[in-house]
N, C-alpha and C positions, 0 to 999 in steps of 0.2 A: 708163775708164784705169785701167791695172794699176799699182801703185807696185813697183818691182826695184829694190833695192837689195844693195851686198856691199862691206863695208867690217870696216877692222880696229881695236879702240877700244886704244889703246894712249897714254901720257903720254910715252913714252920718248921719242919725237924731239922732242916737246919742250921736252924738258928740256937740249936742244941749242941751244934759243932762251930764253933769258933771258927775255927782254920778254914771253914769248907764256907763261910757266906761269902762267897766272892763273886759272884753273880744272880740274876734273879732267874729262879727255875723255869718260870717261860721262856725266856730268851735261851736259857741252855736246851729246853723240849725243840724249840723251831730250829735250832743249830743241827740239833740230833735229826729232824725230817729233814734239812735240807742235805745231809749229808748222806740220803739215802736217794736225791735226785733222779740218779742214775744206775739205780739196782732194777732189775727188770720184772717189776711189779706189774700184774695183769691187770688186777683189781684192789682196793684198799678199803679194809674194815676198821675203823678209829674209832675209839669208846674211851674218852677225855674228861675227866671231872676236873674243872678250875674251881678251885679253892675258892674263897671271898674275897681276897683279894682281888683275884680275878677275873670278877666278875664283871661280865660289861663287854668283854675282851673278843665274846665267841666270835661275833663277825668277823674281824680283824684276822681272827688266827684261821677262821675256815677261806678266809681270802689267801690269806700266807697260802696253806694248803693246796691249794686248784691253782696258785700261780707256781708254786715248786714243784708240783707234778702236771703242769700241765700235758704234757705226752698222753694223757688218759681223757677220755669223754668223763664228762662232771658225770655220767651213769656210774661210773667205777669207783666213784669215793666216795663213801657211806661213810656218815659222821655223826658221831652220837653222844653228846654234851654228857654223859655218866660215866662210870666205872662200874663195869659188874663184876659183883664178888658172890653171888648166890648161885648155887646150879642151876636150878630151874630157868632162870635169865640165859646162861651157857648152853644148856639144853637146847632152848628155841635157834641162837647162832649157831651152834654146829652144825640140828637137823638141813637148817636152810643151807648152810654151806655146803656140806652131806648132798645134798638136792643138784645145787649147782656146778658144784666142783666135783665132787665124786672123792673116793677114799684115795685117791693118788697124791691129790694135789697139793704141791707142798707151801706151807705156811712159813712166813719169815714172822714169827713168835716173838714178843717182848710185851710186860709188864712192866718197863721200865722206860725215864723219858731221859736215858741218859747213856746210851749207848752208842757211840757216833761211828761209821764208815769212813776206813782213815787210807785204806785201801789205793793203791796209785791206778788201777784199773780193776775188770772183772773177771780177768781170766781165772783166779783161781776160784771166785765165786762162782762160776757157771761149772769148774771141774766139778767144783761139786755139786752143785743140782745133779751136773749127770751123775756122777756118783752114786746118788742119791735114789733117782731114776730107776736104775739098773740094780739098785740091790732089792732084795727078794724080802728082806726083814717084813715084819706086819709092823715094828713101830723102829724106826729111824729118825734121827738128826744128826746136823750140824751144829756143833757148840760153836758161834762163832766171836765171843769176849772172854774174858777173861783168861785171854790166851797163854800167859807162861802158865798160871798156874792147871791150867785144863792139858797140858801136854806133862806135867808132872805125875796127874792125876790118872794119866792114863795107864799108867805101866804098874800104876800100886796093885793090881791084882792078876794082872796076863799080860805076854809078852804082845804089845798093841800091833797091827796087819800095815803092814807100809803098801799104801794104794796110789801111785802119780804121788801128786805134791800133798798126799791126806795119808793120814794115819787111822784107824779105826780100833774103835775095844766096844767089847758089853757090857755094860751096867746103865742100870737105870739111875738116871738122873735128869729129876722134874724143872730145873733152873731154867726159870722163864725169859732167858736168852739164844733160843735156839732155834734152826729153822725144821722144822715137824712134817712128817709127812699127817695130811688129814685122818688119816685113818687113825695113828694113834692120839692126836687131841681126841679125839670123839672117843676115844678108849677113858680118858682120863677125869674126860668131861661128861659123858654120857652116862658110857660105860658102867664106870665104878660109880659106885653112890657114896657121894661125901657126906660126911657128916657134920658136915661144920661148913660152914662158909669161910672162903678162903680170897681175899685181894687178890692175889699171886699165887700160881700152882706152884710154887717150891713148896710149899706145906703141907702140900700131897702127902709128900712123902713120910710124914711119920705118921699120916691113919693107914697108910698100907702097910709099912716092916718098921719095926723100932730097933733093926740096925742097919738104917741108913743106906747109903750107898755101896753097904758091903752086900748088900740084897741085887738083885736084876728083877725085880719080880716082874716087871713088864717086858719082860725079855727084847730090850734096846739095843741096837747099834748104833754106835757114834761116830762121827766123821770129824776130825778136826784139822785144820789145815795148818800147812810147814811155812804157810807167812800170816802176820797179822794182818785180821780183816779187818775187827772190829776193837775199840778201847772204851773203856770206862771214863766220864768225863774227867772223875776228877782222880784217875789214875787206882793205885792197889796198895791200901798203907800196909800189907802185909810181907813186905819187903824193906827190908832195915836202909839199904839203899834208894835214895829217889830218884834216882835216875834211871829206875830201871821200867819202862813203860811209863813216864813222869802225867802227870795232871795234863789236863786242855787249858786252854785260852778261849777267851773268844777278843776279837771276835774272829781270828782266821789261828792257823796252825799250819807250821812244816817242820818235814822230819827230815830227818838225818840217819841214814840207813848202814852207820859206820860200828853202832851198837847191835846189832843185833843177834848175834850171839848172845851176849851178855841180858836182853832178856828173855830169850830161851833157856837161859842156864839158871838164871839167879836162885840164888837161895830163898827161900820163903818159908812161912809157918802160916797152915790154916789145919783145919780136920782132916783134909784131905791130904798130907803131906807125915801124917801119923804115921810112924809104923812102914813108912814108903821112902826105902830104898832105891829106887828109879833112879838112874841118869840119863838125860835125855842123850841117843846115841850120834856117833860123829856123823851118819848118815844123812839124820836130821839135818845136823847142822848143816853139811856140805848141800843138802838140798835149797833148804834156806836162802845160803849164799849166794847161790845161782838162781832165787828167784829173783834177785834185787841186780844180779847183775846189768852192767851199764844204767843203772839208778842210782842216783848218788842222792835223790833228795824229793821230795813231794810235800808239795802243800794244797791242803783243802783247799775248794773254792771259799770263798766266802759272800754272804748275802745278807744287807742291813739288814737287822732285826729290829 
């Protein structure tokens, strides 16, 4: 599996949200990258645009990245200090990746700087990677973040299928927090002809259909783990209860697993919940509880940033 990341590191947008100006965005980004250090990546492709206040920090960030992923040879770590938003830019990248890795390669894809890997081991991730490898769908993914929301979404249109410690359902979702097969990324970034630029692929869906996620225009199969793997650093403001998957802190975080049922089943309000009466099955809850058996708490290893 390769890591393909494209993002803009800036504090500017956070200054408009006073309650979220907690930490430097560069520090959050480095914390996120450090949480990925044990994920079994074979190669990294990082496109990072630094805002003006972070200019001059490219060398130190490059050193941090190489130190964090020291298990990879330096020729496997590719860093470009720019964010790609144009299809012609991505077409070049995608053609290189297809030639080098092939259409079946799995890609941890993100256009975010703040989705932190919080799981206590790689067991669930590795199981999901095997499920993707064995799935014959042309377009497939693991939706790895916004965990309570995607669990609820999975049953909005159909009955999800239980596969080991994952569930799967069919729906086109282009959110840039998924592990895609490379063939799918190639389809959306090269085969489909964009009408305009897109800093994030999330907005592509509005070009392709006016029905949003009511459609499955790319015939996508999505897998969702039954244990939380990744969390948005600032938590999820769609929940009225701020103890549900709460925001993270710097420099370290400890997770206590007595509230996993609450996290799975919490009521929330998004466009995904409109006309969605799906309830998380007890079988899923039982599996989640079994996946935390004998693990009371877990702390994310921290590194000075």
